[in-house]
N, C-alpha and C positions, 0 to 999 in steps of 0.2 A: 843558319845562310841560306840564302837561293840559290840553284843547280847554277853551279860556271858551267859557262859554253863548252868549254872541254870534256864538262864532265857530263854534256847532253846526246856529245858526238860520240863519246865511247858508250852513251846507254845506246845510242842506234846501232852501231856495228855489233854491240852484243846481244841485241836484237835480234841481229840477220846470223850470228854464231850457233852452232848448234850447243842446245841448253847444256848436254851435257857433259861437253867439253869445255867451255870458258871458264868456270871456278878453278878447273886445275891450276888455269895460270897466275892464279892469285896464291898469296903467303897461307902460310901454316901457321896455327895459331889456335886459341881456345876465346869461344864466346862466354867470359867467368859469369857477366853479372844479369843474364835476361835480355828483354828487348823491352820497347817502351814508345809511344808516342804522345803527342800531343799538339797544344793550340792548334786544333781544329781549324781550317779555314772552308770555303764554298770551294776550293781548286786546289787545298793543298793539307799536309800535316807534317809535322815531324817526326823523325822515326830515330830512335835511339838504341844501341848496342854499346859493350867493352867487348874488346877484341884485343887479344894480346900477341897481334903478329904488324907487317906491316900495312897492307890494306886488303879490303873485305869488299863484297857485292852486295846489291840490294836490291830487293825486286818486289813490286807490289803488283797484287792481282786481284781478282773480284771473286775468286773461289780458293778454297784452301788447297788444290791439288795444286795450283800454280800453272794448269792447264793455260790459263789465258793471261799471261802476263800482261799489263798496264805499262806499267815503268820499270825500269831497270839501271843501275848503274854500278858505279866502282865509289869507296869513300876509304879516306887513310886513317889509321891507328897511329896515334904518337904519346910519346912519354911526356911532353908539353900539354895535355889534356887527359892525363890519365890515363891514355885509352881508349877514351868516349868517343866514339863516334856518331855526328847528330847530321842529320840531313834533312835537308826542309825541302819535299817532296814538292811539287807544281806539276798542274797541267791534269789532274784528278778531277773527275766527277762531281759536282754538289751532291749532297745528301746519298750517301754510298756507302755501306759498307763495304771494307778490304782488307785483306790479309796482307800481311808483310814478314820478309823473312832476312837473314843476311846468312851469307856462302865463304866458304874459303877452301883453301883445298885442306884441311882437316876436315871439313864435315861443314854442317846448318846448325844454325842455330834456332830457338824454340821460334814457332811458327807465333806471330801477332796477330792482334785483331785491332781495329782504327776505324774510324770514320770522319767522313768529312761533311762540314758544317751546309745545313739546307743554304737554298738561294731562291730568295721569292716567299713564297707560300709555306710558310711552319705551321703545323697544328700544335704542336708538343715541345715541350725540352724536360728531360729529367737528369735532373743533374746530380751528383752525391758529395757532400761536403763532408772533409775531414777536417781534422788539426790536433796539435799535439801527440804526436806518437814517441812515448819516452819509451825506448825495447827492452832495459831492463827493469821497468814497472812492469810488464806485462805483457801478455799474447796480443796480436794485431787482430780480435776478431773479427773487427768492423774493417777492416780492409778484404779479409778473407770474405767476409756475407755478401759484400757489394760485387767484389770478384765474379759470383757465382752467379749474379742476376742477370738477364739478357735485359732489363728494361731501363740499364742507364747508358745514358748518352756522351756523360763526361763526367769527370771527377773534378770538382776546384778543390783545390789545396790551400788552407786559409794560412799555413804557418808552423813551425815550431816539426817542421818534417825529420830534421834531427835533433837530438840536443848533442851541447857541446862540454859540456861539466865531464868531468875525470869519473873515472870507476870509483865509487864508494860515496862518492858525496850526493846525488838525489837521484836516484835512491841511495840509501846506506848500503853498506853490501851485507847489512842483515835484513835487510828491507828487497831486498833486487831476486828477484824470480831465475830460478837454478837454471843454468844452459842459458840465457837471456845475455849473453857478454857481448860488451863491443870494444872494438878496438880505436885508438891505441889507448893506454893505460892513462895519460896523462889528457889533462882538458885542450883542445884543439884550439890551436894559435898559430900554427905556422898553413902554407898549403899543403904536404904532405899530411898532417895530422885531419884536416879538413876530406883531404881523399880517401884517408882509411876512415874514417868514419862513417863515410857513406857508403862507401863499401861493405863494413860492418853489417849496417843496415839492413844493404842488398842480398843479403846471405837469409833472410826471412821469406816463406816461400809463400806466407801471405800477399807480400807488398811485392814480391816478384809479379804475384797470378794477376795483380792489380793492375800493374804496371803492362804485364802483357795483353790484355782485353780490354782497355779502356783506355780512351786517350783523355790527357792530364792538363789541367789549366793550374798552374801554378804561383803562389805568390812568398815571400818570406818570411819568416818575423825576428823575433831577437835570436832563440837557438841558434838557428843557423848561423849565426854568427858568435853572440855573448848575449847573455841574460840583462834583460831590461836596458837595450840599444837602444840610441837617439842619435842624430845625425852625428856628433862628432865626438862620440863617448859613449860610456858604460858604466853600470856603476860596479860591474865583474872586472873590466879591465885595468890593470894595472903595468901601467906603461914601465915602470923601473924595471919590472922583474918578463912583462911580455913582448915590450917594444912599442915602435907606435903603432896608435889606435889604426889608424889611413891603413899600414899596410895588413892589419889584423881583416879589417873590412873588403882590401881588395882579393886577398888569398881566398877568404869563405865566399864570396859573390863568385870568382872564378870558379871554384871546386859545384857552388851550386849549379854555376849558368852549364859546365861539361854535365856534372852526373842526371841534369832532368833534362826532360824531353819539349823542353820551353824554346819558344824564338827570343833569342836577344834583341835588344833596343839600343844597343850600342854604351859602352862603358857599365857605368853601375847604375844606369834607369831600367825599372822593373814594369812601372804601369803601360798598362796597353790595355787593348778590348777587343773582343770577338764580336763576331754577330752571326745570330741564329733566324736565318730569313727577315721575315717582317714581324719575326716575334718578342724577338727579345737581344738584347744587347750586353753583353759580361764585361762590363768593366772591372780592369783591374789594378788595386792600387797598392801602393808603397806608403804605409803610414808609421812604419819602424824607421828607414835610414836614408830618406830622399829628404825629407824636410823638417822633420820632427822636430821640435825644442825639448830642452830638457827636461826631465820630468822633477814636477815640484814635490819635494819634500817638505810635512808638516813638520819637521823638527829643526829644519835648517829657516824656518818662514814663519810660517804661525806662532810658533812656541815662543818664540822672543820676543814677536810682538807681545802676546798677551803678558808675557811677565813684565814688559816694558806699561803694558796699560793698565796693569794692576784689578780693580774690580768691574771694568765698563768693560767685559766680555763682547758684550754683542758689537757695540761702537767699534772695536776691536776685528772683527770679521767682519765686520762689514766693507771696514779700512782695508782689510787683507783682501777680501773679493774684488774690490777696484783696482787695486796695484798688482796684484800678484797673480788671484786666479783668473779671473776675467779681464787678464790684458789682451786686448784685440791683436797685438801683436804676435801672440803664443800662437805658433800652426802645427799643426798632425803632418799635412800633406806637404808644405811648401806652397810659394806663390804663384811658382812655377806649375805645380800638378793643380794647385787649385782650378789655373785658368785654363788649364786642360780637361779637367771632369766637366767644367759648366760646357765647355765646348763641346765635349765626347756626347754629353747627356742632350745639349741641345739639337746635335745634328744627330743623333737617334730618334728623338721625338720628330724631328721634321720629315724623317724616313718612315713613320708611322709605326715606326716597333713600339709594341704594347706594353714590354715589361724593359726597366734599366736592372740591372744585377750587378750590384756590386760589391764584390768580394776584397775583402781586407784583411786587418790581422786582426784588431780587438774589437771590443765590446762598447757600442755607442751610446745604448740606452742609458740612464741615470740609474747609477746603486748606490741608493741607500739603505745600509745596515740596519738590519732589524734592530731595536733598540735592546732587548734582550739578548742578543745571540751570543753573549759568551756563558751563557745556563748549557747552551748543546755541548762545553766543553768538556772532557770527564778529568776528573782530578790529578791525573798525572800526566797533563799534557806541559811540553816543554812550556819554559818561560816565556820565548821570543815568539811562540806561537799566541798565549795567554796575551801578551802584549800586542800582537799587532789587532786581534777581535776586540781587545780592549779598545784601542785606539779610535777602531769602527764605529764603534758605541758614543765615543766620545764625540767624532765626527755628527754622527747622525744628531746628536744634543745640541750641537754647535749649528746646524741646518748644512753641514757643509759633505759632498762626495766623500765614499770612501777611497775607490780605488785609482788613485792618481796617476796610473802604468794607463790607464783606458782612455778613451773619449771625454771622462770624467773631469779628467786631470786640464782640460784643452777646452773647455765648456763657448768661447768664442769661436774657435775652429768649429764645432760643432753647428752652430746657430749658423755659421756660414754654408756650413753642407748641408743642411737643410734648407735653409734657401735656395739654394742649390738646385737642390731635387724636387721644390716647389715651383722655382722658376721653368725649369730644363727641362722636367722627366714627365712620361703618361701615368707611368707607376712603378717606383722605385724601392727596392728592395737591397736591404744592406745584410751582407751575408761577414761572419767572420769567429774567430775562435778565442785562443790567447788563455782564457779564465782556466778550461777544464773542466767549465759546470756547460749547461744547456739553457739558455735564455732568450726567450721570443718574447718581445718588447714591439707596442706601437710606439710610434717616434714623431710627436708631435710641436707642430710650430706656431706656437698660439692655440688657437683654438680649430688648428688645423690638423688633420695628419699627414704629416710629407712623406711617411716613409715607413714599412714597416722593414723588421729587423730577426733573422734568425741566426743567434751567435750559439753555432753547433758547439757541443763540448769535444771531450777529449777524446783519442784513439785509446790511451794506457796511461796518462799523465794521472795521477791521483787528484780528486777534486774537492771539494765541501768536506765529503762522507768523513774521509780521512783525520780533517781535526775535529768538526762537528759530528763527533762519534756520540756523543751523551743525546739520543734524539729518537724517537719514533718515529715508524715510515711515514713519511708525508710533511714532519712536524720542519724541517728545516725549507721547505718548499714554502710551507703555508706562511712561517715569517717573514721570507722575504718577500715573496707577492701582497702581502698585509703591509709592507714596508715600501712598495712602489706600485702604484695604482698599473703604473705602464706598462706592467709586466704582466702578460697574458697567461704565462705559463714557464715553468723552468725546471730542471731535473737536477738536483743539486748531489745526488749519489750514484748514477749510474755512469759506465763508458757508451761509448757510442760513436754513431754517423746520423746524418740526416739526408733525406734523399727529397727532393723537392723538384713538382711537377709543374712548369709554366703551361698555359693555354691562354687562348686569349678572354676566357673567361675569369680566370685566377689564377690562384698559385696553393695545389695542396700540399702540405708539408708532413714529412711523419718524419718523426726518431726513433730511432731501432737502437735499443741499450743493450747491453750486455751487464749481467751481475757481478762475474768475478772474471777478468784477465789475467790474473793470476794462475790460472790449470790452462790445460792445451784442449780441453773441451769447449770449445765455445756454451752448449746447449742453449736453449729457443733463447728469442733478444722479444723485450717488453716492445710493443711499437704503441706511442702515442702519435695520433694525428688533429692538424689543426686548416684551417683553411682559411685564407682572405679572397675576398674577392677583388677581380682588376674593374675598373671601370675608364668612360671615357674622358670625362675632365674630372680633374681635383684631389689624381693619387688613389692607392689602393685601400678596401676597406679594413677593418679593423680584423685582427686574430681572431678565428673562433676555433674552441676546442670542442672537438669532435666525441 
């Protein structure tokens, strides 16, 4: 929310009051889960804390001693928002680093560090990209590493910030890392369940430090709500036992907006954009909840058609593509968000911004399973896992995509997206997550490159290294690159995050990966670097591995 007039008047009176005296008039209470900031603008930023009292004060200064406070005010905490306080502070200077803190009669919060976006000329932007942080699966080494860096301007989180699953399901009790326990024990369904889960996650020191030191812009994926969510339901939501799906969506969204330091757009709307001077427009989309149609299930669509079609499988597959998979009515974003995206990209291009950075949830590049991928399965793998990978091989044999929960399941919508990038963007890059593995793709539209993609791997959630464990170093990656010519590079083995540096000349991407997140010591990460040039016309250049 913007600062109301009453708060501005209070800030003016507080600025005139003796600094040592005015916090004593505030409530007593505790700052329980650190501080955070996000969604930076040239003149403002959202600041956040959680305070178990009635009212706290806040200050922003250009020095960590708060000798020169530039903004000051009061904010209320209430049970209705789980005692989370968010203030959308305006009137700041563009392109500046700021220090902020909250105060109460009981003491002061940790000091946070944030920054505003530049206005006008901007030479560079470095973002850290994260996704898929399942706390019981391991330590957040990626968060800790990025928090310690001084060169990150903005954190982009592509979703699965929390996981809604009950203890013991994913991971199992045997797989869970000792000490990495989440509350509540049950699956999160009601509002208080989601509040407890966010509170559990924010006991992690690496996550707290990342939020304290870097502004964040985030979007949700499915696990902030429930696995494999779409517009009107989810595979893992059982209305008979868990109530109306719409009630669950409202509860999950409220908890998300209360706990995340981002600017609310009204209702359930998440999509928005941020500008970084004349260099970039950061577009944040909702490919999960706002407009997504239900995922296709081969078992309920293609398999009955094949059973009825007899031996003429090619004709059946062609009919399936025409009537089901390639149906132009199927959407990822919904018509309203598609229109908004086109308008937003076109406005960015008209402003002369070099880059359009589209942050969303799922992998956009086509993923064809390697024809012999099941050879990497160990003999003792579960029957469900073996069936899933065998289905991938069968889909490949039929010329069909593998993961229908990604953009592969919405090819007409992906075509429209890439056409929008080609028509309305200068240099478009798509950022994402969801798959737990790292994929770097060149996104072609016919014989033209419409965009490039960096779909970052997970912070801690396991990837293909877990089921495809019967493989030597690099074998999984080589098999998938061989099956997908548009795939510039991939990592199906390690957990980590991406650091992407945007300049007017191009994008330098770095994948920072950790071998083992099950131990508290991170060890030295592996770094992989790629580069793509920016152009004056016709979109970005292809990825080059450095």
